[in-house]
BAFI-3210 file (N, C-alpha, C; in Angstrom, 3 decimals, decimal comma, padded with zeros to 6 digits):
// residues 99
n [1|2|3|4|5|6|7|8|9|10|11|12|13|14|15|16|17|18|19|20|21|22|23|24|25|26|27|28|29|30|31|32|33|34|35|36|37|38|39|40|41|42|43|44|45|46|47|48|49|50|51|52|53|54|55|56|57|58|59|60|61|62|63|64|65|66|67|68|69|70|71|72|73|74|75|76|77|78|79|80|81|82|83|84|85|86|87|88|89|90|91|92|93|94|95|96|97|98|99]
n.u [-019,974|-022,762|-025,164|-028,350|-028,027|-025,449|-024,850|-026,151|-028,245|-028,490|-029,573|-028,759|-028,761|-026,347|-025,853|-023,913|-023,260|-022,352|-024,576|-026,804|-028,493|-027,462|-027,904|-026,535|-025,395|-025,177|-023,547|-023,382|-021,353|-022,191|-020,278|-016,649|-015,147|-013,234|-011,813|-011,228|-010,487|-010,672|-010,882|-011,512|-011,261|-010,061|-008,977|-007,299|-006,317|-007,797|-009,118|-012,427|-015,155|-017,356|-019,148|-019,385|-021,222|-021,298|-023,284|-022,389|-022,216|-021,803|-020,061|-018,370|-015,785|-014,232|-011,560|-010,163|-010,971|-010,852|-010,884|-013,384|-015,151|-014,514|-015,381|-018,128|-018,738|-017,862|-018,708|-021,363|-022,469|-021,922|-019,970|-017,107|-013,913|-011,517|-012,044|-013,326|-014,665|-014,871|-016,793|-017,211|-019,620|-021,345|-023,517|-026,948|-027,316|-029,381|-030,700|-029,968|-029,729|-030,245|-028,989]
n.v [004,144|002,502|003,580|004,349|006,443|006,317|003,695|001,015|-001,615|-005,108|-008,560|-012,027|-015,600|-018,016|-020,718|-022,647|-023,158|-025,151|-027,505|-026,432|-023,640|-020,316|-016,986|-014,035|-010,858|-007,817|-004,773|-002,031|000,649|004,011|005,774|005,408|004,481|004,948|002,399|000,533|-002,602|-005,817|-008,309|-011,422|-010,983|-008,260|-006,981|-004,683|-001,282|000,846|002,068|001,243|-000,327|-001,846|-004,044|-007,298|-009,555|-012,656|-015,288|-018,085|-021,573|-022,944|-024,990|-024,218|-024,620|-024,001|-024,468|-022,261|-019,451|-016,670|-016,783|-017,949|-015,927|-013,928|-015,104|-015,234|-012,500|-011,488|-013,379|-014,130|-011,843|-009,875|-007,874|-005,610|-007,120|-007,392|-004,930|-004,584|-005,449|-008,402|-010,295|-013,153|-014,826|-016,492|-015,419|-014,303|-012,738|-011,400|-010,096|-007,576|-004,086|-000,761|002,453]
n.w [-002,669|-003,900|-006,157|-007,726|-009,563|-010,397|-011,157|-013,252|-012,635|-013,084|-013,290|-013,623|-014,246|-013,256|-014,960|-014,793|-012,205|-009,404|-008,069|-009,153|-010,803|-009,958|-008,710|-010,238|-009,748|-011,446|-011,873|-013,832|-014,545|-015,121|-015,795|-015,851|-012,713|-009,736|-007,836|-004,844|-004,030|-002,554|-004,041|-005,868|-008,518|-010,294|-008,088|-005,819|-006,449|-008,788|-011,965|-012,808|-014,559|-014,041|-011,716|-010,580|-008,770|-007,726|-006,593|-004,779|-003,839|-000,485|-000,733|-002,733|-005,133|-007,403|-009,651|-010,640|-009,528|-010,299|-013,111|-013,478|-012,498|-014,303|-016,719|-016,111|-016,141|-018,690|-020,778|-020,091|-018,953|-020,761|-020,439|-020,670|-020,896|-018,240|-016,940|-014,605|-011,289|-009,469|-007,320|-005,186|-003,395|-000,688|000,349|-000,056|-003,057|-004,238|-002,216|-001,903|-000,930|-001,902|-001,626]
ca.u [-021,359|-023,491|-026,572|-028,977|-027,541|-024,058|-024,822|-027,317|-028,254|-029,184|-029,243|-028,980|-028,389|-025,176|-026,304|-022,816|-022,987|-022,536|-025,797|-027,885|-028,326|-027,370|-027,976|-025,372|-025,790|-024,232|-023,621|-022,654|-021,168|-022,527|-018,892|-015,656|-015,017|-011,979|-012,229|-010,260|-011,171|-009,937|-011,720|-010,810|-011,039|-009,953|-008,522|-006,355|-006,816|-007,754|-010,371|-013,234|-016,360|-018,440|-019,054|-020,126|-021,323|-021,880|-023,617|-021,881|-022,566|-020,825|-019,104|-017,669|-014,400|-013,720|-010,095|-009,644|-012,064|-010,745|-011,311|-014,800|-015,864|-014,257|-016,301|-019,531|-018,798|-017,695|-019,461|-022,747|-022,941|-021,604|-019,123|-015,756|-012,885|-010,469|-012,356|-014,266|-014,457|-015,694|-016,919|-017,880|-020,118|-022,402|-024,685|-027,978|-027,019|-030,593|-031,234|-029,266|-030,436|-029,555|-029,237]
ca.v [003,770|002,165|004,225|004,250|007,493|005,958|002,324|000,392|-002,937|-006,255|-009,901|-013,201|-016,848|-018,771|-022,097|-023,550|-023,272|-026,416|-027,561|-025,740|-022,259|-019,369|-015,624|-013,117|-009,458|-007,040|-003,334|-001,358|002,068|004,945|006,328|004,721|004,928|004,511|001,413|-000,170|-003,866|-006,997|-009,287|-012,427|-010,433|-006,770|-006,496|-003,555|000,107|001,191|002,468|000,119|-000,016|-002,706|-004,905|-008,582|-010,221|-013,947|-016,126|-019,448|-022,464|-023,135|-026,009|-023,732|-025,107|-023,876|-024,501|-020,917|-018,550|-015,438|-017,125|-018,208|-014,637|-013,234|-015,693|-014,774|-011,123|-011,263|-014,247|-014,121|-010,492|-008,941|-006,775|-005,613|-007,878|-006,710|-003,546|-004,646|-006,050|-009,590|-010,884|-014,458|-014,826|-017,395|-014,587|-014,146|-011,470|-010,674|-009,429|-006,301|-002,880|000,336|003,797]
ca.w [-002,495|-005,092|-006,213|-009,036|-010,468|-010,834|-011,706|-013,743|-012,087|-013,726|-012,783|-014,530|-013,549|-013,651|-015,141|-014,577|-010,779|-008,820|-007,272|-009,860|-011,209|-008,852|-009,224|-010,478|-009,759|-012,285|-011,778|-014,882|-014,179|-016,217|-016,180|-015,081|-011,360|-009,052|-006,850|-004,036|-003,796|-002,172|-004,692|-006,612|-009,896|-010,301|-006,801|-005,793|-006,695|-010,203|-012,647|-013,131|-015,312|-013,654|-010,585|-010,649|-007,462|-008,025|-005,457|-004,935|-002,705|000,585|-001,227|-003,958|-005,225|-008,798|-009,641|-011,004|-009,262|-011,075|-014,485|-013,415|-012,382|-015,568|-017,683|-015,834|-016,506|-020,120|-021,598|-019,693|-018,601|-021,857|-019,928|-021,235|-020,172|-017,531|-016,553|-013,479|-009,992|-009,324|-005,989|-005,055|-002,023|-000,369|000,760|-001,148|-003,723|-004,621|-001,070|-001,876|-000,711|-002,549|-000,961]
c.u [-021,956|-024,851|-027,030|-028,483|-026,192|-024,010|-026,128|-027,215|-029,012|-028,784|-029,447|-028,525|-027,145|-025,566|-025,154|-022,465|-023,226|-023,814|-026,933|-027,567|-028,359|-027,369|-026,639|-025,873|-024,733|-024,557|-022,813|-022,553|-021,540|-021,304|-017,873|-015,488|-013,715|-012,443|-010,987|-010,963|-010,232|-010,793|-010,871|-010,498|-011,049|-009,629|-007,443|-007,038|-006,753|-009,094|-011,116|-014,526|-017,583|-018,113|-019,886|-020,099|-022,087|-022,130|-023,147|-022,302|-021,484|-019,798|-018,314|-016,224|-013,823|-012,179|-009,439|-010,795|-012,065|-011,234|-012,869|-015,571|-015,645|-015,218|-017,698|-019,725|-018,814|-018,692|-020,957|-023,313|-022,680|-020,789|-017,725|-014,699|-011,926|-010,749|-013,234|-013,767|-015,358|-015,626|-017,610|-018,380|-021,203|-023,642|-025,688|-027,859|-028,257|-031,270|-030,586|-030,208|-029,575|-029,939|-029,682]
c.v [003,480|002,826|004,158|005,296|007,102|004,628|001,871|-001,087|-003,945|-007,541|-010,917|-014,438|-017,438|-020,213|-023,101|-023,806|-024,708|-026,446|-026,830|-024,243|-021,345|-017,974|-014,884|-011,720|-008,626|-005,570|-002,728|000,125|002,931|005,720|005,572|005,322|004,292|003,582|000,883|-001,452|-004,970|-008,221|-010,292|-011,915|-008,891|-006,167|-005,426|-002,231|000,378|001,663|001,239|000,601|-000,834|-003,481|-006,167|-009,147|-011,541|-014,764|-017,557|-020,267|-022,521|-024,128|-025,536|-024,145|-025,042|-023,779|-023,148|-019,909|-017,227|-015,643|-017,318|-016,876|-013,870|-013,805|-015,294|-013,320|-010,903|-012,078|-014,240|-012,741|-009,452|-007,735|-006,778|-006,262|-006,989|-005,288|-003,480|-005,307|-007,214|-010,152|-012,274|-014,460|-015,917|-016,697|-014,427|-012,737|-010,712|-009,930|-008,038|-005,093|-001,756|001,631|004,784]
c.w [-003,859|-005,077|-007,612|-010,063|-011,074|-011,584|-012,204|-013,274|-012,934|-013,061|-013,804|-013,697|-014,126|-013,755|-014,877|-013,113|-010,314|-008,001|-007,927|-010,109|-009,960|-009,460|-009,321|-010,565|-010,538|-012,105|-012,885|-014,548|-015,387|-016,653|-015,322|-013,693|-010,752|-007,882|-006,065|-003,605|-003,403|-002,721|-005,499|-008,046|-009,726|-008,921|-006,870|-006,021|-008,173|-010,714|-013,075|-013,844|-014,841|-012,395|-010,772|-009,246|-007,704|-006,757|-005,746|-003,749|-001,662|000,150|-002,485|-003,989|-006,657|-008,753|-009,967|-010,790|-010,075|-012,527|-014,524|-013,353|-013,666|-016,647|-017,433|-016,337|-017,994|-020,963|-021,274|-019,461|-019,751|-021,444|-020,554|-020,406|-019,462|-016,991|-015,288|-012,218|-009,886|-007,944|-006,141|-003,605|-001,848|000,167|-000,379|-001,831|-004,094|-003,435|-000,839|-001,660|-001,277|-001,863|-001,973]
res [m|i|d|a|a|t|f|e|r|s|t|y|a|d|p|t|a|l|g|g|s|r|p|v|l|v|w|r|a|r|a|p|f|r|a|a|a|s|t|v|l|g|g|g|i|g|n|r|a|w|i|v|n|a|q|v|g|l|d|y|g|h|e|d|p|a|q|h|v|a|a|l|a|v|e|r|g|g|l|p|a|g|r|g|v|g|f|l|t|a|a|p|v|l|a|v|a|v|a]
***
């Protein structure tokens, strides 16, 4: 579960998104956590330090989705490489609710 005591949340825009800028939701863990994920980046089971959830269009077709999410995390989000989980979704990421 994601909660305010465990994660710090921030957002920024992906100016490279097809069709214009799209939001990216970033969760930085206050301490490393164990995750099981079926994601394009950081999938499997392991220790993670962050989560990125990038909103993409229904026509998303990046030739290397894992590289795209990694670039969003490291270059734009300032997160440490290889230590997180990256999601791509057409759902509105800013409509998130936190318990």
